[in-house]
C-alpha positions as CSV (number, residue, x, y, z in Angstrom):
1,M,10.6,-22.5,-1.3
2,N,11.1,-19.4,0.8
3,I,11.5,-15.7,0.2
4,R,14.7,-14.3,1.7
5,G,13.9,-11.4,4.0
6,G,15.9,-8.3,4.5
7,D,18.7,-10.1,6.4
8,E,18.3,-13.6,4.9
9,V,15.5,-14.6,7.3
10,A,13.3,-17.2,5.6
11,L,9.7,-16.1,4.9
12,P,7.4,-18.9,3.5
13,E,6.0,-18.0,0.1
14,P,2.4,-19.3,0.0
15,F,1.4,-18.3,-3.6
16,Y,-2.1,-18.7,-4.9
17,P,-2.3,-18.7,-8.7
18,P,-5.3,-17.1,-10.3
19,D,-8.2,-19.1,-11.7
20,Q,-7.9,-19.0,-15.5
21,A,-6.5,-15.5,-15.7
22,P,-4.8,-14.2,-18.8
23,Q,-1.0,-14.2,-18.6
24,P,0.6,-12.1,-17.4
25,G,-2.1,-10.9,-15.0
26,P,-2.7,-8.8,-11.9
27,A,-1.5,-9.7,-8.5
28,V,-2.3,-8.9,-4.9
29,F,0.1,-9.1,-1.9
30,L,-1.5,-9.7,1.5
31,L,0.1,-8.5,4.8
32,N,-1.4,-9.7,8.0
33,V,-2.0,-8.3,11.5
34,A,0.8,-8.2,14.0
35,S,0.9,-11.3,16.2
36,A,-1.2,-13.2,13.6
37,N,-0.3,-15.2,10.5
38,R,-1.4,-15.7,6.9
39,H,-4.0,-18.4,7.8
40,D,-6.1,-15.7,9.4
41,W,-7.1,-14.4,6.0
42,G,-9.3,-17.5,5.7
43,D,-10.6,-18.0,2.2
44,F,-10.0,-14.5,1.1
45,P,-6.9,-15.5,-1.0
46,Q,-9.0,-18.1,-2.8
47,K,-11.7,-15.5,-3.5
48,L,-9.1,-13.2,-5.0
49,G,-7.8,-16.1,-7.1
50,A,-11.4,-16.8,-8.3
51,A,-11.6,-13.1,-9.4
52,G,-8.4,-13.5,-11.5
53,Y,-5.7,-12.3,-9.2
54,A,-2.4,-14.1,-8.3
55,V,-2.0,-13.8,-4.6
56,L,1.0,-13.8,-2.2
57,A,0.3,-14.0,1.5
58,I,3.3,-14.2,3.8
59,D,3.9,-14.6,7.5
60,L,5.8,-11.7,8.9
61,R,9.2,-12.6,10.5
62,G,8.7,-14.4,13.8
63,H,5.1,-15.3,12.9
64,G,3.6,-18.5,11.7
65,D,6.1,-20.5,9.6
66,S,8.6,-17.6,9.1
67,G,12.0,-17.7,10.6
68,G,13.7,-15.3,12.9
69,S,12.4,-13.4,15.9
70,R,9.8,-10.7,15.8
71,D,11.5,-7.4,14.8
72,W,9.0,-4.8,13.8
73,S,11.8,-2.5,12.4
74,K,12.5,-5.1,9.7
75,G,9.0,-5.1,8.4
76,P,9.4,-2.6,5.6
77,Q,12.5,-4.3,4.3
78,D,10.9,-7.7,4.4
79,T,7.8,-6.3,2.7
80,A,10.0,-4.8,-0.1
81,Q,11.8,-8.2,-0.6
82,A,8.5,-10.1,-0.8
83,W,6.9,-7.7,-3.2
84,E,9.9,-7.9,-5.5
85,Y,9.7,-11.7,-5.3
86,L,6.0,-11.6,-6.3
87,T,6.6,-9.3,-9.3
88,R,9.3,-11.7,-10.7
89,L,7.0,-14.7,-10.7
90,Q,5.9,-16.0,-14.1
91,G,2.4,-14.9,-15.0
92,V,2.5,-11.8,-12.8
93,D,2.3,-8.4,-14.4
94,P,4.5,-6.1,-12.3
95,Q,2.7,-3.1,-13.5
96,R,-0.7,-4.3,-12.1
97,T,-0.2,-5.0,-8.5
98,A,-2.0,-4.1,-5.2
99,I,-1.2,-4.5,-1.6
100,I,-3.8,-5.2,1.1
101,G,-2.7,-4.9,4.7
102,A,-4.4,-5.3,8.0
103,S,-3.4,-3.3,11.1
104,F,0.5,-3.3,11.2
105,G,0.3,-4.9,7.8
106,A,-1.7,-1.9,6.6
107,N,1.1,0.4,7.6
108,L,3.6,-1.8,5.8
109,A,1.4,-1.8,2.7
110,L,1.3,2.0,2.6
111,V,5.0,2.3,3.2
112,Q,5.7,-0.1,0.3
113,G,3.2,1.6,-1.9
114,A,4.9,4.9,-1.3
115,A,8.3,3.4,-2.1
116,E,7.2,1.7,-5.4
117,E,5.3,3.9,-7.9
118,S,4.2,0.9,-10.0
119,I,1.9,-0.4,-7.2
120,R,-1.5,0.7,-8.5
121,T,-3.4,0.8,-5.2
122,V,-3.3,-0.1,-1.5
123,V,-6.2,-1.3,0.7
124,L,-5.7,-0.4,4.4
125,L,-7.7,-2.4,7.0
126,S,-7.5,-0.7,10.4
127,P,-4.3,1.3,9.8
128,G,-2.7,3.4,12.5
129,L,-0.8,6.6,12.1
130,S,2.0,4.6,13.7
131,Y,2.3,0.9,14.7
132,F,5.5,-0.4,16.2
133,G,7.4,2.6,14.9
134,V,6.2,2.2,11.3
135,S,4.5,5.5,10.4
136,C,1.8,6.1,7.8
137,V,2.1,9.9,7.9
138,G,5.1,10.5,5.6
139,A,4.1,7.4,3.5
140,M,0.7,8.8,2.7
141,K,2.3,12.1,1.5
142,D,4.8,10.1,-0.6
143,Y,2.1,7.8,-2.0
144,G,0.9,10.7,-4.2
145,E,-2.2,10.7,-6.3
146,R,-2.8,7.0,-6.5
147,P,-6.1,5.5,-5.1
148,V,-6.4,4.2,-1.6
149,L,-9.2,2.3,0.1
150,I,-9.3,2.7,3.9
151,V,-11.5,0.5,6.1
152,A,-12.0,0.7,9.9
153,S,-14.6,0.2,12.6
154,S,-15.8,3.1,14.7
155,E,-15.3,1.4,18.1
156,D,-11.7,0.5,17.2
157,S,-10.9,4.1,18.3
158,Y,-7.2,4.4,17.3
159,A,-7.6,2.8,13.9
160,A,-10.8,4.8,13.3
161,Q,-9.2,8.1,14.2
162,S,-6.1,7.3,12.2
163,S,-8.2,6.3,9.2
164,R,-10.1,9.6,9.2
165,Q,-6.8,11.5,9.3
166,L,-5.2,9.4,6.5
167,K,-8.3,10.0,4.4
168,Q,-7.8,13.7,4.8
169,M,-4.1,13.4,3.9
170,A,-4.7,11.5,0.7
171,K,-3.9,13.4,-2.5
172,G,-5.7,11.1,-5.0
173,P,-8.9,9.1,-5.0
174,A,-9.6,7.9,-1.5
175,E,-12.5,6.1,0.0
176,L,-13.1,5.6,3.7
177,Q,-15.4,2.8,4.8
178,M,-16.3,3.1,8.5
179,F,-18.2,0.2,10.0
180,D,-19.8,-0.1,13.5
181,G,-18.9,-3.0,15.7
182,A,-16.8,-4.8,13.1
183,G,-13.6,-5.3,15.1
184,H,-10.0,-4.9,14.0
185,G,-8.2,-5.8,10.8
186,I,-9.1,-9.1,9.3
187,Q,-11.9,-9.5,11.9
188,M,-14.0,-7.1,9.7
189,F,-14.5,-9.7,7.0
190,A,-16.6,-11.9,9.3
191,A,-18.5,-9.0,10.8
192,Q,-19.1,-7.4,7.4
193,P,-19.6,-10.1,4.7
194,G,-19.9,-7.4,2.0
195,L,-16.4,-6.2,2.6
196,T,-14.9,-8.8,0.3
197,Q,-17.0,-7.7,-2.6
198,Q,-16.2,-4.1,-1.9
199,I,-12.5,-4.8,-2.1
200,L,-13.0,-6.9,-5.3
201,D,-14.9,-4.0,-6.9
202,W,-12.1,-1.6,-5.9
203,L,-9.4,-3.8,-7.4
204,A,-11.4,-4.3,-10.6
205,Q,-11.5,-0.5,-11.0
206,Y,-7.9,0.3,-10.2
207,V,-5.8,-2.9,-10.9
208,K,-7.4,-4.9,-13.6
209,G,-7.6,-2.1,-16.1
210,P,-4.9,-1.4,-18.8
């Protein structure tokens, strides 16, 4: 089964159900790095599932198993369609969702978070002030006072500088984790094994609660 993207492009819907979670329960939507695909998340979706989250991890259009050609301008519309799909699934509480995005996916996560007030938090891995024309600047302002976790690596200069600026723009609870030599986006999980637990702790604080 596929999600229909903004102009009916097929996006595969790899859904990972939670492990013995109460129904309906919290859910996490994963958005990958540009020019990568959902498999690059490795076992992170399964670790989220073990912690009690339903997980949706899609390929962006023109990536992996998704249809269409790469069109960065369609990213926000595709993201909105996929998030709506996730929140309609049986067992998902639409009032307890989070989006985790890496690189271009981080920008898409913040844009969707700004557009949908019911999203409790976003986690931004190596965001940029703008990637492929998708800007975080206005989105951070519109995101309001909800919590945001921002993670980057100091040698990844554009993402690091962008992350510092986004932290300053945040109106609500905001945490910036700056690593050294950890790479870009999803690469940081391998370089910093503690990152997974840090994200799980963040989600437990802001998504699992009432």
